[in-house]
C-alpha positions in Angstrom: 6.6 -49.1 19.9 6.0 -45.7 18.4 7.5 -43.3 16.0 8.1 -40.0 17.8 9.1 -37.8 14.9 8.2 -37.8 11.2 9.6 -36.0 8.2 7.7 -32.9 7.3 10.0 -31.4 4.7 12.2 -29.4 7.0 15.8 -30.0 7.7 17.7 -31.1 10.8 15.2 -33.4 12.3 16.0 -35.5 15.4 14.2 -38.8 15.1 14.2 -41.6 17.7 12.4 -44.9 17.6 12.1 -47.0 20.7 10.8 -50.3 22.0 11.0 -51.7 25.5 14.7 -52.3 25.2 16.1 -50.4 22.3 16.5 -46.8 21.2 17.5 -45.7 17.7 18.3 -42.0 17.2 19.8 -40.0 14.4 20.4 -36.3 13.8 20.2 -35.4 10.2 21.6 -32.3 8.3 19.6 -33.3 5.3 15.9 -34.0 4.8 14.4 -34.2 1.3 10.9 -35.7 1.7 10.3 -38.8 -0.4 14.0 -39.5 -1.0 14.8 -39.3 2.8 15.2 -42.2 5.2 12.2 -40.8 7.1 10.0 -41.4 4.1 11.3 -45.0 3.6 10.6 -45.7 7.3 7.1 -44.2 7.1 6.3 -46.4 4.0 7.7 -49.4 5.8 5.4 -48.7 8.8 2.4 -48.7 6.5 3.4 -52.1 5.2 4.5 -53.6 8.5 2.2 -52.4 11.2 3.7 -52.7 14.7 7.3 -52.3 13.7 9.0 -49.1 14.7 11.4 -48.8 11.7 13.7 -50.8 9.6 16.7 -50.3 11.9 14.4 -51.1 14.9 13.5 -54.4 13.3 17.2 -55.2 12.8 17.8 -54.4 16.5 15.0 -56.7 17.7 15.5 -59.8 15.5 16.5 -62.7 17.7 19.7 -64.7 17.0 21.5 -61.9 15.2 24.9 -61.1 16.9 26.0 -57.6 17.7 28.6 -57.3 15.0 26.3 -58.2 12.1 23.7 -55.8 13.4 26.2 -53.0 13.6 27.4 -53.8 10.1 23.9 -53.7 8.7 23.2 -50.3 10.3 26.5 -49.0 9.0 25.8 -50.3 5.5 22.4 -48.7 5.5 23.5 -45.2 6.4 26.6 -45.5 4.2 24.4 -46.2 1.2 22.1 -43.3 2.1 25.1 -41.0 2.4 26.7 -42.1 -0.8 23.5 -41.3 -2.7 23.1 -37.9 -1.1 20.1 -38.8 1.1 21.7 -38.5 4.6 24.2 -36.3 6.5 24.2 -36.7 10.2 25.1 -38.6 13.4 23.7 -42.0 14.3 23.4 -43.6 17.8 21.8 -46.9 18.6 21.3 -48.2 22.1 19.7 -51.4 23.5 19.0 -52.1 27.2 20.9 -49.0 28.2 24.1 -49.8 26.2 25.3 -48.1 23.1 25.5 -50.7 20.3 26.5 -48.4 17.5 27.5 -44.8 17.0 28.9 -43.1 13.9 28.7 -40.0 11.8 28.2 -39.7 8.0 28.7 -36.9 5.5 29.5 -33.3 5.8 28.5 -30.6 8.2 29.2 -28.0 5.4 29.3 -29.1 1.8 31.2 -26.0 0.7 34.2 -26.7 2.9 33.8 -30.5 3.1 33.9 -30.3 6.9 32.9 -33.7 8.1 30.2 -34.3 10.6 31.5 -35.4 14.0 29.9 -36.1 17.4 30.9 -32.6 18.4 28.8 -31.2 15.6 25.8 -29.1 16.7 22.5 -29.9 15.1 19.3 -27.8 15.0 16.2 -29.6 16.1 14.1 -27.6 13.8 10.4 -28.0 14.5 11.1 -30.7 17.1 11.8 -27.6 19.2 8.0 -27.1 19.4 7.7 -30.1 21.8 9.9 -28.2 24.2 7.7 -25.1 24.0 4.6 -27.2 24.6 6.3 -28.9 27.6 7.0 -25.5 29.1 3.3 -24.4 28.6 2.0 -27.7 30.1 4.3 -27.4 33.1 2.8 -24.0 33.8 -0.7 -25.4 33.4 0.1 -28.2 35.8 1.4 -25.7 38.3 -1.8 -23.7 38.0 -0.1 -20.6 36.5 -2.3 -20.7 33.4 -5.3 -22.6 32.0 -5.2 -23.7 28.4 -8.8 -22.7 27.8 -8.0 -19.1 28.7 -7.7 -16.5 26.0 -4.2 -15.4 25.0 -5.3 -11.8 25.6 -5.4 -12.4 29.3 -1.6 -12.6 29.4 -0.7 -10.7 26.2 -3.2 -7.7 26.1 -1.7 -6.5 22.8 -2.6 -9.7 21.1 -5.5 -8.6 18.8 -7.5 -11.9 18.6 -9.8 -12.3 21.6 -11.2 -15.6 20.4 -7.9 -17.5 20.4 -7.2 -19.6 23.5 -3.9 -21.2 24.5 -5.3 -24.6 23.6 -5.8 -23.4 20.0 -2.1 -22.5 19.8 -1.0 -25.8 21.2 -3.1 -27.8 18.7 -2.5 -25.5 15.6 -6.2 -24.6 15.5 -5.9 -20.9 16.1 -6.6 -19.8 12.5 -3.6 -17.4 12.6 -2.1 -16.6 9.2 1.5 -17.7 8.6 4.1 -15.4 10.1 5.2 -14.5 6.5 2.0 -12.7 6.2 3.2 -10.2 8.9 6.9 -10.1 8.0 7.1 -10.4 4.3 6.8 -6.6 3.7 9.5 -5.9 6.3 11.8 -8.5 4.8 11.3 -7.1 1.4 12.6 -3.8 2.8 15.5 -5.4 4.6 16.2 -9.0 3.8 19.0 -9.2 6.5 16.7 -8.2 9.3 16.3 -10.6 12.3 13.1 -10.5 14.2 12.4 -11.5 17.8 9.2 -12.9 19.3 8.6 -9.5 20.8 8.9 -7.9 17.3 6.3 -10.4 16.1 3.8 -9.3 18.7 4.2 -5.7 17.8 3.7 -6.4 14.1 0.7 -8.5 14.7 -0.9 -5.8 16.9 -0.2 -3.2 14.3 -1.4 -5.2 11.3 -4.3 -7.3 12.5 -4.6 -9.7 9.5 -7.9 -11.6 9.2 -7.9 -15.2 10.6 -7.9 -18.0 8.1 -10.8 -19.6 9.9 -12.5 -19.4 13.3 -10.4 -20.7 16.2 -11.0 -24.4 16.8 -12.7 -24.9 13.4 -9.8 -26.8 11.7 -6.1 -27.5 12.0 -3.3 -25.7 10.1 0.2 -26.4 11.2 2.3 -23.3 11.4 5.2 -21.9 13.4 3.3 -18.8 14.3 1.3 -20.6 17.0 4.5 -21.5 18.9 6.0 -18.1 18.5 3.0 -16.8 20.6 3.4 -19.7 23.1 7.0 -18.8 23.6 5.9 -15.3 24.4 3.4 -16.6 26.9 6.2 -18.6 28.7 8.3 -15.4 29.0 5.3 -13.3 30.1 4.1 -15.7 32.8 7.5 -16.6 34.2 9.2 -13.2 33.8 12.2 -14.9 32.3 13.8 -15.3 28.9 12.5 -18.4 27.1 15.8 -20.1 26.6 16.9 -19.6 30.2 13.6 -21.0 31.5 13.6 -24.2 29.4 17.3 -24.7 30.2 16.6 -24.7 34.0 13.2 -26.3 34.1 13.3 -28.9 31.3 16.8 -29.5 29.9 18.9 -29.5 33.0 16.6 -31.7 35.1 16.4 -34.2 32.2 20.2 -34.3 31.7 20.0 -33.0 28.2 22.8 -30.8 26.8 21.1 -27.8 25.1 23.6 -25.5 23.5 21.4 -22.5 22.7 18.3 -21.2 21.0 19.7 -19.4 17.9 18.5 -17.8 14.6 20.4 -16.6 11.6 23.2 -18.2 9.6 25.7 -15.5 10.5 25.0 -15.6 14.2 25.1 -19.4 14.3 28.4 -19.7 12.3 30.0 -17.0 14.5 29.2 -18.6 17.9 29.0 -22.2 16.9 31.8 -23.1 14.4 30.9 -26.8 14.6 27.3 -26.2 13.6 26.0 -28.6 10.9 24.6 -26.5 8.1 21.1 -27.7 7.1 20.3 -28.3 3.4 17.2 -29.0 1.4 16.9 -30.6 -2.0 15.0 -28.2 -4.2 13.1 -30.9 -6.0 12.7 -34.7 -6.0 14.8 -35.1 -9.1 17.5 -32.7 -8.4 21.0 -33.8 -7.2 22.0 -30.4 -6.0 21.2 -29.0 -2.5 20.6 -25.4 -1.2 21.0 -24.0 2.2 17.8 -23.9 4.2 16.5 -20.7 5.8 17.2 -20.2 9.5 14.7 -19.5 12.2 15.0 -19.7 16.0 15.4 -23.4 16.9 17.2 -25.3 19.7 20.7 -26.5 19.0 21.9 -29.8 20.5 25.0 -31.9 20.7 24.7 -35.7 20.0 27.9 -36.2 21.9 27.3 -37.2 25.5 23.5 -37.4 25.1 22.3 -39.7 27.9 20.3 -42.3 25.9 18.5 -43.7 28.9 16.9 -40.2 29.5 15.4 -40.1 26.0 12.4 -42.0 27.2 11.9 -39.6 30.1 11.8 -36.5 27.8 8.5 -37.7 26.3 6.5 -36.9 29.4 9.0 -35.2 31.7 7.2 -33.6 34.6 4.0 -33.4 32.6 1.0 -35.6 33.3 -1.3 -37.3 30.8 -4.1 -34.8 31.5 -1.8 -31.9 30.4 -0.6 -33.8 27.3 -4.2 -34.3 26.2 -4.6 -30.5 26.3 -2.4 -30.2 23.2 -5.0 -32.1 21.2 -7.8 -30.4 19.3 -11.2 -30.5 20.9 -13.6 -32.9 19.2 
């Protein structure tokens, strides 16, 4: 058993836990660090090594009938929702059969629009796994080598010492993207920047690296912005079109779009579940979270049997290891 996703203080996480025979998945429109269900599960894992999560334990306990298990799951998420710690959709499957599915809370607190299985959820930083899969597919096809410098494919990229592997493993030393865009956003807070805009800004304002490539790890979105640019450069296609055809469609996953910006999202996707963050551990109020380009998914119709396949879909173990920092 393994825990695929963990809470990192960002909204709209997809989290699924699985054993040989069971899958537990929920989409959340709320994540608030230590008061989130992710945090409780993580703490439980520390105390009970080998168990996937509290709900996973309930699913696997022998001698418990389906209805009591379903009621326990429902009670658990109802309690979280009533105390402001969860908004989202929940789906539980065992041996290929859906045991439980329900939705809790509101897609938009201002209008009290309830979440449904037709609500659309952003995957937030889980989108990075899709970017990495695209890069590793290209590596497996011999169209790139992860130890090659980024400059080989993006000549305008001003850091000759950074290789593709460094981007995959967050060891590039690149400053956060706010370093490049903060001055522009101060001038126009409504501006929406594309990946191509990012490359132009980086080339024009070569900020010093935080450390030498490969020296240490520093998780930041900036690495995967560059990786998405590499996918487009090498394939000659838009990033969203490429992953739709080469990753999502073959895996049977319904990807709605890659979107950015609250206004754009609300206009095109009226059922979008607005993400929220709690500003502090002790605050009962919530504020809207900032929007950046992430993949939007539907929970409705998601083929649960294919969730297992997505972990290594068309990417071998050698390629997966290329995402890890070199020791």
